[in-house]
Backbone as CSV, one residue per row, in Angstrom:
resi,resn,N_x,N_y,N_z,CA_x,CA_y,CA_z,C_x,C_y,C_z
1,MET,-177.005,0.868,9.140,-175.893,2.251,10.425,-174.370,1.872,10.123
2,ASN,-174.286,0.649,9.850,-172.987,-0.435,10.286,-172.536,-0.882,8.971
3,SER,-173.330,-0.408,8.308,-172.693,-1.375,6.520,-171.468,-0.040,6.557
4,ARG,-169.914,-0.730,6.511,-168.971,0.383,6.132,-168.312,0.728,4.917
5,LEU,-167.592,1.663,4.306,-167.245,1.109,3.325,-165.941,1.094,3.107
6,GLN,-165.866,0.287,2.118,-163.981,-0.841,2.379,-163.957,-0.168,0.854
7,GLY,-163.335,-0.998,0.772,-162.195,-0.667,-0.900,-162.383,0.841,-0.935
8,LEU,-162.000,1.085,-2.431,-161.570,1.788,-3.320,-163.204,3.452,-3.413
9,ILE,-163.398,3.523,-3.276,-164.867,5.123,-3.586,-163.952,6.148,-4.367
10,ALA,-164.708,6.159,-5.202,-163.951,7.564,-6.338,-165.117,8.959,-5.999
11,ALA,-163.634,9.619,-5.229,-164.932,10.656,-5.743,-164.935,11.484,-6.881
12,THR,-165.740,11.371,-7.766,-166.162,11.205,-8.618,-166.035,13.341,-9.359
13,HIS,-165.762,13.276,-10.494,-166.008,14.505,-11.099,-167.037,15.091,-11.314
14,THR,-167.648,16.422,-11.281,-168.988,16.780,-11.934,-168.700,17.228,-13.539
15,PRO,-169.753,16.331,-14.435,-169.703,16.890,-15.624,-170.064,17.716,-16.364
16,PHE,-169.687,18.774,-17.005,-169.984,19.794,-18.298,-169.491,19.851,-19.049
17,LEU,-170.078,20.016,-19.666,-170.862,20.630,-21.147,-169.772,22.181,-21.518
18,ALA,-169.871,22.126,-23.045,-168.591,22.762,-23.621,-169.423,24.214,-22.682
19,ASP,-170.691,24.456,-22.759,-170.505,26.208,-22.251,-171.270,25.882,-20.701
20,GLY,-170.208,25.054,-19.933,-170.359,24.987,-18.559,-170.830,24.847,-18.098
21,GLU,-172.512,24.147,-18.626,-174.000,23.330,-17.549,-173.385,22.477,-17.643
22,LEU,-173.732,21.517,-16.268,-174.123,20.405,-17.166,-174.076,19.169,-17.517
23,ASN,-173.262,18.041,-16.975,-173.579,16.951,-18.329,-174.045,15.784,-17.396
24,LEU,-175.266,15.828,-17.305,-176.119,14.845,-16.546,-175.832,13.033,-17.460
25,SER,-175.827,12.902,-19.680,-175.652,12.304,-19.961,-173.614,11.769,-20.179
26,ALA,-172.959,12.567,-18.794,-172.146,11.603,-19.159,-171.983,10.410,-17.693
27,VAL,-172.300,10.802,-16.880,-172.828,9.927,-15.443,-172.673,8.646,-16.078
28,GLU,-173.594,8.307,-16.825,-173.571,6.928,-17.272,-172.047,5.832,-17.776
29,LYS,-171.505,7.651,-18.348,-170.091,6.941,-19.053,-168.914,6.134,-17.766
30,GLN,-169.130,7.608,-17.055,-168.389,7.971,-15.841,-168.619,6.188,-14.768
31,ALA,-170.360,6.042,-14.588,-170.447,4.600,-13.916,-169.664,3.264,-14.468
32,ASP,-169.469,3.038,-16.195,-169.426,1.757,-17.054,-167.687,1.823,-16.144
33,HIS,-166.783,3.017,-16.534,-165.024,2.904,-16.137,-165.675,2.918,-14.836
34,LEU,-165.570,3.198,-13.936,-165.596,3.037,-12.603,-165.931,1.659,-12.468
35,LEU,-166.810,1.139,-12.187,-167.625,-0.620,-12.392,-166.435,-1.384,-12.975
36,ARG,-165.563,-1.099,-14.431,-164.979,-1.705,-15.333,-163.631,-1.662,-14.337
37,THR,-163.130,-0.942,-13.783,-162.029,-0.149,-12.717,-162.056,-1.166,-11.887
38,GLY,-163.112,-1.379,-10.951,-163.456,-2.227,-10.250,-162.834,-1.500,-8.562
39,VAL,-163.615,0.145,-8.401,-163.980,0.713,-7.472,-165.452,-0.090,-6.486
40,SER,-165.552,0.112,-5.873,-166.654,-0.261,-4.548,-167.783,0.604,-4.936
41,GLY,-167.968,2.046,-4.960,-168.945,3.382,-4.843,-168.491,4.784,-5.150
42,VAL,-169.073,5.563,-5.123,-168.931,7.325,-6.220,-169.408,7.728,-4.080
43,PHE,-168.366,8.711,-4.227,-168.565,10.581,-3.211,-168.962,11.242,-4.845
44,ILE,-170.317,11.378,-4.416,-170.483,12.548,-5.640,-170.999,13.778,-4.832
45,GLY,-170.389,15.058,-5.471,-170.695,16.439,-4.524,-169.826,17.190,-4.191
46,GLY,-168.454,16.639,-3.898,-167.445,16.973,-2.777,-166.699,17.744,-3.554
47,SER,-165.303,17.617,-3.579,-163.515,18.253,-3.683,-164.205,18.462,-5.139
48,THR,-163.282,17.407,-5.282,-163.665,16.660,-7.021,-164.932,17.302,-7.469
49,GLY,-165.563,16.519,-6.764,-167.319,17.256,-7.709,-167.695,19.132,-7.735
50,GLU,-166.741,19.599,-6.865,-166.149,21.360,-7.742,-167.928,21.799,-6.672
51,SER,-168.735,20.835,-5.540,-169.527,21.240,-4.981,-169.998,22.834,-5.475
52,GLN,-168.718,23.150,-4.207,-168.726,25.062,-3.911,-169.199,25.716,-4.810
53,SER,-169.456,25.675,-6.404,-169.182,25.828,-7.559,-170.742,25.832,-8.257
54,LEU,-171.155,24.617,-7.671,-172.463,24.000,-8.402,-173.330,24.671,-7.515
55,THR,-174.386,25.027,-8.187,-175.861,25.575,-7.482,-176.439,24.656,-6.492
56,VAL,-177.815,24.650,-5.660,-178.243,24.112,-5.210,-178.652,22.822,-6.040
57,ALA,-179.722,23.353,-6.843,-180.197,22.910,-8.579,-179.857,22.229,-8.897
58,GLU,-178.451,22.773,-9.210,-177.621,21.445,-9.847,-177.025,20.207,-9.401
59,ARG,-176.953,20.614,-8.015,-176.436,19.470,-6.600,-177.534,18.565,-6.309
60,LEU,-178.681,19.371,-6.683,-179.805,18.140,-6.335,-180.312,17.788,-7.814
61,ALA,-179.955,18.169,-8.869,-180.022,17.156,-10.190,-179.139,15.971,-10.663
62,LEU,-177.539,16.287,-10.288,-176.699,15.575,-10.237,-176.977,14.043,-9.862
63,ALA,-177.151,14.435,-7.887,-177.786,12.819,-6.985,-178.876,12.110,-7.544
64,GLN,-179.721,13.233,-7.956,-181.096,12.251,-8.869,-180.458,11.348,-9.921
65,ARG,-179.982,12.024,-10.728,-178.838,11.142,-11.950,-177.810,10.192,-11.737
66,TRP,-176.783,10.438,-10.379,-176.448,9.086,-10.130,-176.956,8.638,-9.719
67,SER,-178.107,8.347,-9.279,-179.100,7.884,-8.217,-179.755,6.587,-9.413
68,GLU,-180.000,6.804,-10.156,-180.406,6.375,-11.375,-179.428,5.439,-12.238
69,VAL,-178.627,5.989,-11.993,-177.730,5.524,-12.886,-177.372,4.006,-12.186
70,VAL,-176.775,4.327,-11.029,-175.712,3.378,-9.954,-177.084,2.097,-9.923
71,ARG,-178.359,2.722,-10.231,-178.933,1.563,-9.267,-179.439,-0.154,-10.349
72,ASN,-179.314,-0.523,-9.135,-178.931,-1.961,-9.580,-178.119,-2.686,-9.654
73,SER,-176.650,-1.628,-10.011,-175.466,-1.827,-9.597,-174.849,-2.027,-8.596
74,SER,-173.526,-2.766,-7.694,-172.555,-2.805,-7.101,-172.237,-1.774,-6.696
75,LEU,-172.390,-0.327,-7.141,-171.158,0.891,-6.892,-172.466,1.873,-5.656
76,ARG,-171.859,2.111,-4.018,-172.662,2.340,-3.649,-172.552,4.033,-3.861
77,LEU,-173.572,4.367,-3.462,-173.769,6.015,-4.234,-173.660,6.644,-2.474
78,ILE,-172.654,7.982,-2.223,-172.534,8.569,-1.079,-172.665,9.680,-1.779
79,VAL,-173.522,10.993,-0.733,-173.932,11.919,-1.421,-173.534,12.938,-0.164
80,HIS,-172.594,14.188,-0.835,-171.682,15.367,-0.171,-172.583,16.139,0.110
81,VAL,-172.818,16.706,0.944,-174.438,17.306,1.347,-173.677,18.855,1.917
82,GLY,-172.706,19.218,1.581,-171.897,20.048,3.074,-172.136,21.006,2.293
83,SER,-172.696,22.893,3.306,-172.794,23.473,2.359,-172.345,24.448,3.706
84,ASN,-172.136,26.087,2.917,-172.152,27.262,4.122,-173.408,28.302,4.350
85,CYS,-174.431,27.459,3.492,-175.832,27.730,4.141,-176.303,25.998,5.033
86,LEU,-176.186,25.880,5.275,-177.399,24.436,7.111,-178.717,24.327,5.735
87,ALA,-178.884,25.212,5.527,-180.606,24.680,4.606,-180.331,24.671,3.765
88,ASP,-179.542,24.790,2.968,-178.945,24.060,1.404,-179.173,22.406,1.789
89,SER,-177.575,22.203,2.781,-177.199,21.010,2.616,-178.626,20.073,3.541
90,ARG,-179.494,20.634,4.311,-180.662,20.210,4.812,-181.531,19.753,3.815
91,ALA,-181.787,20.802,2.402,-182.104,20.096,1.815,-181.930,18.978,0.448
92,LEU,-180.463,19.082,0.613,-179.932,18.418,-0.422,-180.103,16.231,1.017
93,ALA,-179.647,16.914,1.623,-179.528,15.906,2.944,-181.113,15.201,2.836
94,SER,-182.083,15.434,2.828,-183.814,15.566,2.978,-183.963,15.060,1.160
95,GLN,-183.417,15.371,-0.095,-183.242,14.613,-1.189,-182.999,13.225,-1.090
96,ALA,-181.207,13.525,-0.754,-180.393,11.763,-0.189,-181.380,10.869,-0.223
97,GLN,-182.287,10.669,0.904,-182.949,9.944,2.115,-183.867,9.513,1.016
98,SER,-184.687,10.561,0.133,-185.744,10.550,-0.729,-184.708,9.241,-2.336
99,LEU,-184.416,9.750,-2.395,-183.475,8.235,-3.238,-183.001,6.950,-2.724
100,GLY,-183.010,6.762,-1.448,-182.107,5.282,-0.788,-180.686,5.374,-1.206
101,VAL,-180.440,6.568,-0.788,-178.267,6.869,-1.021,-178.004,5.479,0.295
102,ALA,-176.399,5.205,-0.144,-175.909,4.669,0.823,-175.107,5.642,2.072
103,ALA,-175.700,6.663,1.872,-174.393,7.797,3.115,-174.537,8.554,2.393
104,ILE,-174.741,10.279,3.602,-174.544,11.226,3.152,-173.470,11.501,4.357
105,SER,-172.565,12.683,3.609,-171.354,13.522,4.291,-171.655,14.833,4.114
106,ALA,-170.523,15.833,4.996,-171.440,16.919,4.730,-169.323,17.245,5.708
107,VAL,-168.999,18.634,4.459,-167.557,19.221,5.272,-168.402,20.649,5.942
108,ALA,-167.749,20.874,6.952,-168.005,22.245,7.927,-168.243,22.943,7.025
109,PRO,-169.046,24.373,7.283,-169.035,25.360,6.458,-168.005,25.922,6.801
110,SER,-167.407,27.110,5.986,-165.855,27.183,5.698,-165.679,28.744,5.531
111,TYR,-166.841,29.695,5.588,-166.711,31.049,5.733,-166.688,32.009,7.203
112,PHE,-167.863,31.196,7.372,-167.832,31.770,9.024,-167.360,30.160,9.960
113,LYS,-166.623,30.329,10.059,-166.381,28.713,10.813,-166.390,28.610,11.448
114,PRO,-167.139,27.163,12.265,-167.500,26.831,13.609,-166.317,26.626,14.212
115,LYS,-165.842,27.432,15.138,-165.664,28.206,16.737,-164.587,26.994,17.082
116,SER,-165.823,25.957,17.715,-165.470,24.866,18.890,-166.048,23.556,18.182
117,LEU,-165.790,22.605,18.836,-166.852,21.628,19.278,-168.543,21.436,18.988
118,GLU,-168.383,21.906,19.698,-169.953,21.502,19.822,-170.952,23.287,18.851
119,THR,-170.165,23.982,18.397,-170.278,24.673,17.294,-170.735,23.387,15.689
120,LEU,-169.903,23.120,15.600,-169.449,21.671,14.695,-170.192,20.582,14.361
121,ILE,-170.487,20.061,15.470,-171.440,19.089,16.232,-172.913,19.986,16.080
122,ALA,-172.558,21.015,16.679,-174.784,21.640,16.141,-175.005,21.638,14.686
123,CYS,-173.792,22.212,13.635,-174.048,21.871,12.644,-174.251,20.338,12.322
124,CYS,-173.537,19.854,12.326,-174.054,18.022,11.858,-174.812,17.588,12.332
125,GLU,-175.548,18.334,13.506,-177.012,17.404,13.845,-177.423,18.173,13.460
126,GLN,-177.934,19.035,12.642,-178.962,19.953,11.997,-179.179,19.509,10.942
127,ILE,-177.621,18.730,9.976,-177.935,18.391,8.560,-178.267,17.022,9.089
128,ALA,-177.462,15.782,9.449,-178.437,14.742,9.723,-179.180,14.630,10.383
129,GLY,-179.807,15.275,10.612,-181.692,15.041,11.289,-182.592,15.532,10.116
130,ALA,-181.830,16.011,8.716,-183.124,16.191,7.534,-182.900,14.729,6.931
131,ALA,-181.995,14.056,7.190,-181.345,12.444,6.959,-181.589,11.131,8.075
132,PRO,-182.120,11.293,8.953,-182.957,10.455,10.151,-182.951,9.073,9.408
133,SER,-182.710,8.339,8.109,-182.556,7.013,8.209,-181.432,6.732,7.135
134,LEU,-180.454,7.939,7.141,-179.124,7.559,6.295,-177.657,7.856,7.314
135,PRO,-176.757,7.202,6.872,-175.138,7.571,7.594,-175.157,8.533,7.064
136,PHE,-174.349,9.011,8.791,-173.858,10.279,8.441,-172.066,10.658,8.844
137,TYR,-171.880,10.994,7.684,-170.022,11.025,7.677,-169.994,12.610,8.077
138,TYR,-169.469,12.813,9.149,-168.563,14.031,9.053,-167.428,14.017,7.992
139,TYR,-167.386,14.872,7.084,-166.501,15.318,6.226,-165.251,16.024,6.542
140,ASP,-164.187,15.684,7.361,-162.834,16.742,7.753,-161.704,16.646,6.580
141,ILE,-162.084,18.192,6.125,-160.739,18.241,5.414,-160.180,19.545,5.707
142,PRO,-158.806,19.558,6.250,-158.821,21.068,6.923,-158.309,22.293,5.926
143,PRO,-158.006,21.116,5.572,-156.765,21.769,4.172,-157.765,23.022,3.717
144,MET,-158.814,22.644,3.317,-159.875,23.359,2.376,-160.795,23.962,2.989
145,THR,-161.308,23.479,4.824,-162.218,24.242,5.434,-161.440,25.521,6.273
146,GLY,-160.347,25.636,6.259,-159.567,25.682,7.630,-160.299,25.474,9.150
147,VAL,-161.032,24.395,8.926,-161.341,23.807,10.568,-160.385,22.927,11.147
148,TYR,-159.321,23.054,11.688,-159.086,22.081,12.605,-159.356,21.846,13.917
149,LEU,-160.044,21.359,14.045,-160.795,20.093,15.907,-160.386,18.819,16.091
150,PRO,-160.488,18.191,16.912,-159.659,17.135,17.133,-160.330,16.428,16.851
151,MET,-160.705,15.310,15.379,-161.620,14.181,15.646,-162.083,13.463,16.272
152,ALA,-160.991,13.123,17.568,-161.496,11.637,18.120,-162.557,12.178,19.236
153,ASP,-162.057,13.808,19.586,-162.870,14.454,20.448,-164.277,14.152,19.870
154,PHE,-164.970,14.943,18.219,-165.618,15.321,18.094,-166.709,13.583,17.667
155,LEU,-165.962,12.512,17.216,-166.653,11.804,17.273,-167.434,11.174,19.015
156,ASP,-166.749,11.001,19.567,-166.532,10.666,21.358,-168.111,12.208,21.081
157,MET,-167.936,13.292,21.293,-168.908,14.008,21.851,-170.351,13.432,20.805
158,ALA,-170.344,14.162,19.434,-171.343,13.473,18.922,-171.557,12.203,18.797
159,ALA,-172.132,11.401,19.222,-172.042,9.947,19.567,-173.201,10.183,20.116
160,GLU,-173.571,11.386,20.710,-174.398,11.214,22.214,-175.488,11.995,21.184
161,ARG,-174.984,12.642,20.247,-176.279,14.027,20.030,-176.506,13.599,18.671
162,ILE,-175.839,13.156,17.465,-176.126,12.033,16.100,-176.280,11.182,16.160
163,PRO,-177.128,10.402,15.991,-177.590,8.640,16.376,-177.342,8.312,14.531
164,THR,-177.548,9.093,13.533,-176.773,9.024,12.347,-175.747,8.167,12.253
165,LEU,-174.380,9.457,12.626,-173.487,9.552,13.003,-172.556,8.262,12.490
166,ALA,-171.922,7.598,10.836,-171.846,6.287,11.005,-170.053,6.682,10.974
167,GLY,-169.153,7.704,11.467,-167.403,7.852,11.362,-167.576,9.180,10.130
168,LEU,-166.263,9.070,9.739,-165.655,10.462,8.957,-164.783,9.796,7.759
169,LYS,-165.167,10.756,7.296,-163.935,11.420,5.903,-163.099,12.043,6.255
170,PHE,-162.023,11.057,6.418,-160.668,11.776,6.703,-159.754,12.010,5.657
171,SER,-160.227,13.065,5.256,-158.679,13.850,4.499,-158.241,15.337,5.388
172,ASN,-156.867,13.871,6.237,-156.111,15.691,6.874,-155.037,14.219,7.581
173,PHE,-153.507,14.657,7.150,-152.766,14.815,6.954,-152.078,13.921,8.581
174,ASP,-152.985,13.821,9.918,-152.630,13.366,10.625,-152.840,12.447,11.287
175,LEU,-151.923,11.298,10.841,-151.835,10.105,11.011,-152.333,9.735,12.673
176,MET,-151.745,10.431,13.492,-152.476,10.306,14.521,-153.525,10.680,15.894
177,MET,-154.192,11.490,14.734,-155.181,11.508,15.130,-155.746,10.413,14.660
178,TYR,-155.946,9.679,12.866,-156.501,9.469,12.143,-155.994,7.763,13.284
179,GLN,-155.652,7.559,14.242,-155.444,6.284,14.785,-156.265,5.770,16.094
180,ARG,-156.750,7.859,16.487,-157.223,7.685,17.412,-158.512,7.334,16.851
181,CYS,-159.618,7.944,16.148,-160.755,8.197,15.765,-160.869,6.204,15.716
182,LEU,-159.807,5.736,14.917,-160.135,3.889,14.259,-160.560,3.379,16.023
183,HIS,-160.034,3.894,16.427,-160.056,3.152,18.080,-160.972,4.150,18.544
184,SER,-161.792,5.011,18.578,-162.638,5.552,19.345,-164.282,4.777,19.596
185,ARG,-164.228,4.926,21.137,-165.612,4.085,21.395,-165.277,2.744,20.467
186,ASP,-163.993,1.862,20.959,-163.810,0.053,20.944,-163.764,-0.127,18.974
187,GLY,-163.875,1.112,17.901,-164.061,0.579,16.375,-165.047,0.670,16.565
188,ARG,-166.440,1.669,16.929,-167.431,1.880,16.437,-167.777,2.391,15.784
189,PHE,-166.549,3.814,14.958,-166.626,3.878,13.852,-165.843,3.740,12.074
190,ASP,-166.597,4.104,11.034,-165.973,4.011,10.683,-165.457,5.098,9.931
191,VAL,-163.994,5.074,9.006,-163.051,5.993,8.979,-162.392,5.586,7.907
192,PRO,-163.580,5.376,6.569,-162.154,5.961,5.653,-161.579,7.350,4.934
193,TRP,-160.167,6.160,4.622,-159.400,7.276,4.365,-158.841,8.074,3.039
194,GLY,-159.240,9.692,3.214,-158.817,10.718,1.982,-157.720,11.516,1.295
195,ILE,-156.914,11.012,1.473,-155.717,11.369,0.561,-154.983,10.141,0.222
196,ASP,-154.749,10.023,-1.145,-154.583,8.774,-1.660,-153.386,8.549,-1.723
197,GLU,-152.283,9.666,-1.595,-150.870,8.724,-2.416,-149.943,8.946,-0.220
198,TYR,-151.341,8.961,0.778,-150.881,8.654,1.700,-151.679,6.638,2.298
199,LEU,-152.120,6.042,1.245,-153.177,5.872,1.421,-152.538,4.266,1.652
200,LEU,-151.042,3.875,1.556,-150.496,2.192,2.610,-150.340,2.743,3.784
201,ALA,-150.156,3.953,4.613,-149.176,4.758,5.669,-150.468,4.087,6.291
202,ALA,-151.803,4.445,5.775,-153.122,4.444,6.576,-153.768,3.011,6.760
203,LEU,-153.651,2.339,5.755,-153.662,1.015,5.848,-153.090,0.580,6.844
204,ALA,-151.795,0.867,6.831,-150.673,0.018,7.789,-151.223,0.174,9.607
205,VAL,-152.561,1.064,9.733,-152.629,1.395,10.612,-154.760,0.549,11.509
206,GLY,-154.777,0.492,9.793,-156.079,-0.543,10.230,-157.087,-0.059,9.031
207,ALA,-156.515,0.911,8.164,-157.865,1.790,7.001,-158.872,0.458,6.546
208,ILE,-159.447,0.541,5.873,-159.972,-0.769,5.535,-161.274,-0.113,4.069
209,GLY,-161.285,1.292,4.023,-161.680,1.784,3.038,-161.026,3.198,2.924
210,ALA,-161.245,3.416,1.522,-160.703,4.827,1.115,-161.664,5.266,0.147
211,VAL,-161.581,7.015,-0.101,-162.333,8.065,-1.070,-161.517,8.609,-1.663
212,GLY,-161.521,8.612,-2.922,-160.716,9.220,-3.087,-160.591,10.201,-5.102
213,SER,-160.152,11.280,-5.491,-160.207,11.581,-6.167,-159.173,10.519,-7.621
214,SER,-158.034,10.735,-7.249,-157.479,9.358,-8.429,-158.113,8.200,-8.371
215,TYR,-158.822,7.686,-7.489,-159.877,5.891,-8.325,-160.469,6.722,-8.553
216,ASN,-160.428,7.271,-9.638,-161.520,7.884,-10.865,-161.024,7.297,-12.380
217,PHE,-159.317,7.584,-12.120,-158.793,7.109,-13.509,-157.608,6.396,-13.096
218,ALA,-157.445,5.799,-11.430,-155.845,4.982,-11.342,-156.325,4.170,-10.043
219,THR,-157.762,3.255,-10.066,-157.769,1.673,-9.477,-156.635,0.970,-9.385
220,PRO,-156.657,0.548,-10.710,-155.786,-0.886,-10.793,-154.382,-0.218,-10.008
221,ILE,-154.344,0.983,-9.867,-152.192,0.830,-8.827,-153.029,0.531,-8.167
222,TYR,-153.863,0.667,-7.453,-154.319,1.005,-5.860,-154.514,-0.188,-5.130
223,THR,-155.203,-0.652,-6.218,-155.627,-1.921,-6.579,-154.601,-2.918,-5.966
224,ARG,-153.696,-2.893,-6.852,-152.595,-3.978,-6.920,-151.373,-3.099,-5.772
225,MET,-151.762,-2.683,-4.931,-150.755,-1.765,-3.222,-151.579,-3.224,-2.514
226,MET,-153.108,-1.951,-2.620,-154.096,-3.662,-1.721,-153.828,-4.720,-1.722
227,ALA,-153.411,-5.028,-2.687,-153.608,-6.439,-2.967,-152.307,-6.961,-2.301
228,ALA,-151.382,-6.390,-2.540,-149.811,-7.020,-2.199,-149.319,-6.351,-1.105
229,PHE,-150.156,-5.496,-0.136,-149.518,-5.000,1.501,-150.534,-5.946,1.424
230,SER,-152.062,-7.253,1.814,-152.710,-8.182,1.817,-152.396,-9.292,2.645
231,THR,-151.066,-9.491,1.589,-150.629,-10.578,1.448,-148.549,-10.469,2.100
232,GLY,-148.598,-9.157,2.815,-148.048,-9.228,3.135,-146.375,-8.640,2.513
233,ASP,-146.612,-7.973,0.792,-144.947,-8.234,0.301,-145.315,-6.538,0.056
234,LEU,-145.066,-6.040,0.652,-144.397,-4.062,1.868,-143.331,-3.782,0.057
235,ALA,-143.216,-4.367,-0.536,-142.247,-3.906,-1.410,-142.695,-3.288,-2.593
236,THR,-143.508,-4.623,-3.039,-144.864,-4.281,-3.784,-145.630,-2.729,-3.690
237,ALA,-146.009,-2.947,-2.920,-146.697,-2.191,-2.284,-146.282,-0.702,-2.213
238,ARG,-144.529,-0.814,-1.962,-144.113,0.637,-1.575,-144.718,1.055,-3.375
239,ILE,-143.634,0.320,-4.256,-143.854,0.831,-5.155,-145.194,1.223,-6.542
240,GLU,-145.798,0.568,-5.493,-147.314,0.986,-6.703,-147.266,2.321,-4.807
241,GLN,-147.433,2.582,-4.027,-147.535,3.982,-3.011,-146.913,4.994,-4.169
242,TYR,-145.546,4.706,-4.679,-144.284,5.722,-4.542,-144.931,6.098,-6.455
243,ARG,-145.866,5.248,-6.917,-146.940,5.228,-8.471,-147.831,6.314,-8.609
244,SER,-148.295,6.571,-7.098,-149.088,7.008,-7.103,-148.695,8.437,-6.370
245,VAL,-147.543,8.323,-5.841,-147.103,9.857,-5.624,-146.341,10.687,-6.676
246,ARG,-146.021,9.953,-8.019,-145.440,10.788,-8.536,-146.797,10.766,-9.520
247,LEU,-147.648,10.489,-9.347,-149.080,10.331,-10.944,-149.367,11.801,-9.745
248,ILE,-149.254,11.856,-8.367,-150.105,13.270,-7.635,-149.471,14.018,-7.963
249,GLN,-148.326,14.479,-7.442,-147.349,15.580,-8.276,-147.525,15.861,-9.196
250,LEU,-147.074,14.950,-10.318,-147.023,15.675,-12.241,-148.310,16.390,-11.640
251,LEU,-149.147,15.653,-11.417,-151.370,16.738,-12.068,-150.740,17.534,-10.767
252,ALA,-150.646,17.849,-9.972,-150.593,19.524,-8.322,-149.826,19.717,-9.581
253,GLU,-148.535,20.048,-10.094,-147.397,21.222,-10.909,-148.636,21.479,-11.859
254,PHE,-149.863,21.267,-13.142,-150.976,21.458,-13.560,-151.587,22.260,-13.278
255,GLY,-151.861,21.894,-11.993,-153.337,22.172,-11.352,-154.392,21.556,-11.129
256,TYR,-154.516,20.899,-10.221,-154.924,19.518,-9.624,-156.273,19.356,-10.822
257,MET,-157.234,19.824,-10.076,-159.074,19.559,-11.351,-158.313,19.908,-12.326
258,ALA,-158.191,20.738,-13.664,-158.263,20.542,-14.446,-156.564,18.591,-15.144
259,ALA,-155.527,19.300,-14.494,-155.138,18.230,-14.717,-155.867,16.401,-15.041
260,SER,-156.357,16.948,-13.505,-157.667,15.808,-13.264,-158.120,15.195,-14.555
261,LYS,-159.107,16.580,-14.727,-159.975,16.388,-15.369,-159.933,15.949,-17.299
262,SER,-158.359,16.512,-17.911,-157.516,16.344,-18.692,-157.323,14.612,-18.801
263,VAL,-156.832,13.883,-17.674,-156.668,12.768,-17.564,-157.527,11.406,-17.735
264,MET,-159.134,12.373,-17.606,-161.002,11.476,-17.800,-160.898,11.291,-18.876
265,ALA,-160.638,12.622,-19.722,-160.733,12.774,-20.954,-159.539,11.515,-22.381
266,ALA,-158.688,12.049,-21.903,-157.287,10.659,-22.503,-157.520,9.492,-22.171
267,LEU,-158.514,8.694,-20.775,-159.337,7.676,-20.955,-160.346,7.664,-21.387
268,GLY,-160.717,8.019,-22.234,-162.524,8.241,-22.740,-163.414,7.795,-22.302
269,VAL,-163.504,9.377,-21.563,-164.770,9.517,-20.870,-163.893,10.762,-20.402
270,ASP,-165.141,12.072,-21.216,-165.036,13.336,-21.071,-166.053,13.496,-20.157
271,VAL,-165.056,14.501,-18.971,-166.109,15.149,-18.379,-165.987,16.897,-18.234
272,GLY,-165.208,17.207,-19.337,-165.882,18.311,-19.493,-164.118,19.546,-19.061
273,LEU,-164.524,20.791,-19.137,-163.641,21.338,-17.518,-163.807,22.263,-16.410
274,ALA,-163.343,22.525,-16.347,-163.113,22.412,-14.652,-163.946,24.268,-14.368
275,ARG,-164.949,24.325,-13.980,-165.440,26.162,-13.257,-164.504,27.265,-12.939
276,LEU,-164.570,28.350,-13.088,-163.845,29.198,-12.275,-164.436,29.191,-10.304
277,PRO,-163.501,29.044,-9.592,-162.388,29.776,-9.712,-161.341,28.945,-10.370
278,ASN,-161.723,27.294,-9.926,-160.691,26.868,-11.012,-160.381,27.038,-12.196
279,ALA,-158.710,26.829,-12.009,-158.188,26.704,-13.931,-158.324,26.023,-14.298
280,ASN,-158.470,25.900,-16.027,-158.060,25.193,-17.322,-156.587,25.225,-17.926
281,LEU,-156.463,23.563,-18.123,-155.363,23.802,-18.862,-155.174,24.283,-20.768
282,THR,-154.179,25.310,-21.027,-153.623,25.181,-22.334,-154.484,24.363,-23.048
283,VAL,-153.814,24.415,-24.102,-154.028,23.082,-25.831,-152.497,22.244,-25.663
284,ASP,-151.834,23.373,-25.316,-149.653,22.268,-25.046,-149.946,22.509,-23.388
285,GLN,-150.452,22.803,-22.607,-150.827,22.251,-21.548,-150.623,20.681,-21.558
286,HIS,-151.846,20.280,-22.449,-152.603,19.623,-22.173,-151.949,19.013,-22.900
287,ALA,-151.456,19.181,-23.821,-150.147,18.129,-24.439,-148.580,18.015,-23.456
288,GLN,-148.345,19.105,-22.453,-147.335,18.874,-22.455,-148.507,17.994,-20.880
289,LEU,-148.402,17.475,-20.526,-149.206,17.021,-19.059,-149.249,14.985,-19.663
290,LEU,-149.790,15.334,-21.353,-149.783,13.252,-21.619,-148.735,13.294,-21.503
291,ALA,-147.810,14.181,-22.555,-146.365,13.309,-22.723,-145.660,12.935,-21.419
292,ASN,-145.599,13.981,-20.359,-145.270,13.172,-19.050,-146.048,12.164,-18.309
293,LEU,-147.127,11.925,-18.651,-147.746,10.401,-18.191,-147.358,9.212,-19.148
294,GLU,-146.917,10.022,-20.373,-146.200,8.421,-20.623,-145.412,8.399,-20.825
295,ARG,-144.252,9.213,-20.474,-142.965,8.809,-20.097,-143.157,8.212,-18.382
296,LEU,-144.274,8.378,-17.375,-144.640,7.730,-15.867,-144.809,6.190,-16.253
297,GLY,-144.858,5.930,-17.927,-145.770,4.877,-17.587,-147.322,4.569,-17.105
298,PHE,-147.834,5.749,-16.801,-148.564,6.313,-16.406,-150.383,5.043,-17.122
299,PHE,-150.204,5.226,-18.512,-151.652,4.206,-19.125,-151.133,3.032,-19.109
300,ASP,-150.027,2.114,-19.487,-149.759,0.974,-18.831,-149.933,0.763,-17.512
301,SER,-149.772,1.869,-16.651,-150.282,0.736,-14.875,-151.783,0.886,-14.975
302,VAL,-152.213,1.612,-15.344,-153.831,1.684,-15.544,-154.585,0.585,-16.438
303,ARG,-153.881,0.017,-16.958,-155.113,-1.119,-17.760,-155.571,-1.695,-17.748
304,VAL,-156.513,-2.096,-17.762,-157.184,-3.153,-16.913,-157.231,-4.473,-18.115
């Protein structure tokens, strides 16, 4: 339970065929690409994985396939099991335990939202209880769930209720709260950082691991940044972080989900289109995105 999530962990895309069905045959190519670029693990079925647009059967099939592909590799597999239905979350968690993955994580229910820490902890307790041998990470992402609760207090209270609580996936801009979480119970909890364009700031206050979507296609940028930071070369680290900022800003202008999937295709890893309600790029928009990426020097910056 104490093996921390260190380095860069890619929050992977869920690959689809042209007809919108799962394309599980693409997972092996995703994994090969990620291994080659140097990530330490994969976080599947999360926000980047469009989990809320997948059926439970699809999520089970996705976890099964990833577990087969990463077996005997260095990639650690973390499965996101969060859902608006706790019974579905428990089914996903139970399967993850049977697959022997590294950990599970879950967002809060977001339609009927938990209004208090007590209610949130009760939800997490049910989910974690379905996988009692796996580390459990609550996935704090308030802009998506609308659940804004103090995470340092969550850790302190949940530690008494959830024996497998390993920490948080912290996708929250509040660096003050992040520091409180890092120091909760004398640093007991693992708190991987979840906002790529703020990673340097998180490293400065003590982050040792990060889970993010742009690590699918821009790992070398962050690897250079982390290496520079570790040697005290802040000037270089800032250059690489700003490179990340410009990249993510550009993708957001086109619609991040669709644009990030287009980038993957441009790198030779076709993960298909996004599912509604996420929109997709037109042919002209895709061409414009590639031209803008070239102007940023993106493709040179991610060459390994």
